[in-house]
Each structure stands twice: as C-alpha cells, then as structure tokens.
N, C-alpha and C positions, 0 to 999 in steps of 0.2 A: 105918379110917374113910376113906370116899371123899371126894375133893374134886376141884375142877376147876382144873387148872393153866392159866396164861396162854396157853400154846401151844394147848391144846385149845380154849379159848374163842375164840381168834383164828380157828382153823380153822372152828369152828361159825359164827361171824359171817361168814366169807368164803364158805362154801359152802351154808349153810342159810338164808340170808336171801333171801326172794323178795318180790315185790310183789303186793298185793291189787288185783284189778280195780276200776276206778272211782276208788277212793280213792288208789291208787298208793302206799300206805303199805308200808314194808318190814316184814316179819315173819319170825319164826324158826319153822320147822316141822322138828322133829327126828324125829318119829315117821313111819314109813312109813304113808301115808294108807290104803293097801290094808288093812293090819292094823288100823288104827283103825276102818275101815268094818266089818271082820269082827267086831270086838268089839262095835260098835254094833248089828249085826244080831242078835247073841245077846241083847243086852239088850232090843231091840225085840220079839223073839219072846216073851220072857218077859213083857214088858209087855202085849202083846195077849192073852196067856192069862189075865191077871189083871183085865181090864176088860171092859166091854160095848162092843164095836165095832159100830157101826150098819152094816147092809148097804147096799150102793149103791142099793138100791131105795128107801131112805129119802130123802126130799127134801133133808134137810140134808147127808147124806153125799154125795149125788150132786152137790150144789151145790159143796161143798168140792173134790171130785175134779175137776170140770170146770174150776173156776178154777185149781186147782193145775196141771193138765195144760197149760192155756193159758199160764201163766207159765213152766212148765218148758220148753215149746217155745221161747218167746222168749228165755229165759236161755241155753239151749243154743246157739241160733243166734248170739246176741250174743257169747258167750264164744269160740265157734269163729272168728268173724270177727275178733275182737281177739287171737287167738293164745293164748287161755287154755283151750283144750279139755282140757288135763290136769286142770283143776280139777273136771271132772265125770267123769273116768275112773273106772270101777267103780261109778258111781251106779246104784242100782236103785230108781227113784222109786216111792213109794207114798203115797197121800193117804187117811188114815182119819179118821173122826169117832167120838169116844168119848162115851158118855152120862155126863156129869159136870158138876156145877154150877159148877166152878171157872172163872174167867175166864183161860183159859190156852190156849196153842198152842206147838208146838215142832217143830224139824226136826233130826234126828240126822244125823251124818256119813253120807253115802251116799244122802241124799234121802228119808229116812223122815219124813213130815210127819203131825202129829197135831193136830187141832182138838178142843177140848172143847165140848159143846153150850152150856155156860154163857156162853162168849164169843160164840158164834153168836147167842145170844138177844138180845144188845144191839147187834148189827150191823144197820144199816138198809138196806144195799145191797151189791151185789157188789164195789163199789169198796172198801168198808170191809174186806171179807174179803180182798181183794187187798192192802190195806195190811199186814195181819198176815202173809199168805202170803208176800209179797215180803220182809218183814223176817226171817221165820224161815228162808226159803230162803237169804237172804243170809248168815246165820251159817254154814251148811254150805259155801257157795261160798267164803267168806272163810277157811274152815278155822280158825275161832276155837277149836274144840275142840282141834285139833292144837296151836295156838299156846299155849293155856292149859296143855296137858299138857307142851309143850316147856319152858315156863317152870318148871313144877314139877320136871321131870326135871333141868334145869340146876341148880336149887337143891339137888336131892338128889344131884348128882354122877353122874348116870346118863348121862354123855357120854364117848365114847372119842375117841381122837386122830384118827379118821377124820371126826369131826364128826357122827356119827350116834348115835341114842339106842339104848339096850338095850331094844328094843320087846318082846322076848319074855321079859323078866325078871319075876320075881315082884314086884319093887319097882315096875316100870312098870304092871303090872296093878293093883296097889294104888293107884297114882296115878290110873289111869283110873277106878276105882271111886269115889275121892274127888271127882274132877272132875265125872263124869257122874252119879253116884248119891248125891251128898252132900246133896241137898235132899229135902224131903218128897215132892216130885212126881217120880216115876221118869221119867227121860228129859229132865228140865229142867236144862240147864247154867246155872249162875250165872255168866254172862259179866260182864266188867268193864264199867264205864260207857263206856270207849273203844270196846269191841266193840259195845255197844248203839248208840252214836251212828253208828258205821260201818255197821252193819246197817240203820239207818234210811235212810241215804243210798243204799246199794246197793239196798235194797228199793224205794225210790221210783223208781229207774231201771228195775228189773225190772218193776214193775207198769205203768209207762208204756209200756214196750216191748210189753207184752201187750195194750195198748189200754185200760187203766183210768186213771182220773183221779187223779194223785198229790196234787192239791190237797185231796182228801177226807181225807188223812192228818191235816190240821190239826184238823178237827172231830172225827175219831175219837179222837185222843189227848187232846183236851180232854174228851171224854166219859169216857175212861178215868180221867183225872185227877179227875173229879168223883164218883168212887165212894165218897166219904166217908172214914171212918176206915180202911176196908179197902183195903189196897194189893194189887192183883192181882199174881200171880206174874210176869206178863209184863212188868211195869214196876218190879218191886221193886228192881232194881239200876241203873235208868236215872238219868241226871241229872235235876235238878228239872224239874217239869212245864213251867214257863215257859221254862227253858233249852232243853228238848227242842223245844218248839213254835217257839221263836225260831230254833233251828238248822235246823229243817225249812223254815221260811219263807225263810230265807236261801239254803238249798241249792236250793230250787225256782226261784229267780231264774235260775240257770245250769244247770238240769238238762239242757237240750237239748245243751249242749256235751259232756256225757258220753255222749250217745247217738250222736252223729254219727260 
C-alpha cells in the first residue's frame, strides 16, 4: 500500500508550491504541465469529433473567436510583463463554438476554449461573452486542473521523494479521467468553489485588460442566477449567487491595483 511519508510531503511543499497570478495564492502543481496539456489535447480532439462545431463563417463562432483572441493577446502580454510567461508555455489556443442548448463554456489546459450556443443565446453583449471567456481562460492560467490532480495524487500516494508526481503512471491517468471526465459534460472540470472564486477575479482582470467592461459581470451573473430551478453547469459548483455577486462587487473596487 502506498502512502506519503512526512519527508516527501515536506519536499513537495517546499519545491512544488507556486503562486497564482493576480490572487498571489500559493498552490501545489505536481504534474508536469506539458504532459497535462498533451492529455487534454487528446480529450479535446475526441470531443470535437463527437459534436457539431460551428465553422468560423458562422456569426456566433466568429464572435467567440474574435473576443477570445483579443483576451488571449492581453493575457499573454500581462503575464509576460509580470514574469509569469511560463504559465502559457505550450499553449495552443483555439476558440470553438458548439451547437448545444446547454448554458456552458470551458477552457482546457493549453488554451482550448469552447462555448455552447445555449449560453451565447442569453448573452446581450460582447462584454458578457468576455465575462465568461475571461473566467474560463483564468482556470487554465491558474492551472486549477493541475492543482486538482495534484491534490488527488497526494491523497493517492503518487508522490516520490523528489517532490514530483508519477505523471506517466496508470494511476495518474485514472485520476486525470476522474478529474476531467467525471461529469456529464465532456471537458468540464468540476472545480472547487475556491477555484471558481479565484477565476472570477482573474477573469475580471483579463477582460478589462482586453478593453471590456468588467462591471457587466454583475448583471450577467444575476441573469445566470435567475435561470429558475435549472442550475447551469457553469455555476453548479460556485458559491451562492449573492456571495458571488458580492465578491465581484468588492473586487471591482480595487481591480486597477492588479493591472498596474
């Protein structure tokens, strides 16, 4: 039976804890991000083969792509200036739109972004698309997927004395499948509430850097909360609606301090 001894845990904490941009929170990333991106690309390819991806000649798909690329450019510039350029190393950005009535969107490790037409249909402006675009990109930039897997790997004892995870093991692949493929919607990672709150904040910064109005996030999330008894996938693991909106309003008061 595998277990983590105190020495190995101490080494992990010493060498594997890094800080998330904007929030400055310390996190543990045990998995090699390059390998995580490679696994995500395989899943992404399979996903595209199973759905109807709209061509970029479609007005919705073109709109998503344009907004995504605008935020991508601003995020890359910001991270490079702040010394976080490794966060986007190996990214191969792609912005697609899928014909599906679900109110959903996601971004996989490596910058693969997907919007469903269902969520686009309730968006009234480019700013609202940017709210979700920034939020989903933030998950990838903050490496929430790696962190979630690292937590599971630590619990499973898949950590050696060098402080690294056994990223090529069968057990690790199984953990990846549970973390990234455990929900009904392929590609949708069930992040923790802490991750969702952090992505809200990073996303507001990212959209503002790209020239969009982050104040529009308040109205958009109020609209999402008003969907009745149906809870959209995109908000199913987030803190209560009022708590989320309150946190966003509070963060917006000091958002400029994170951009300077």
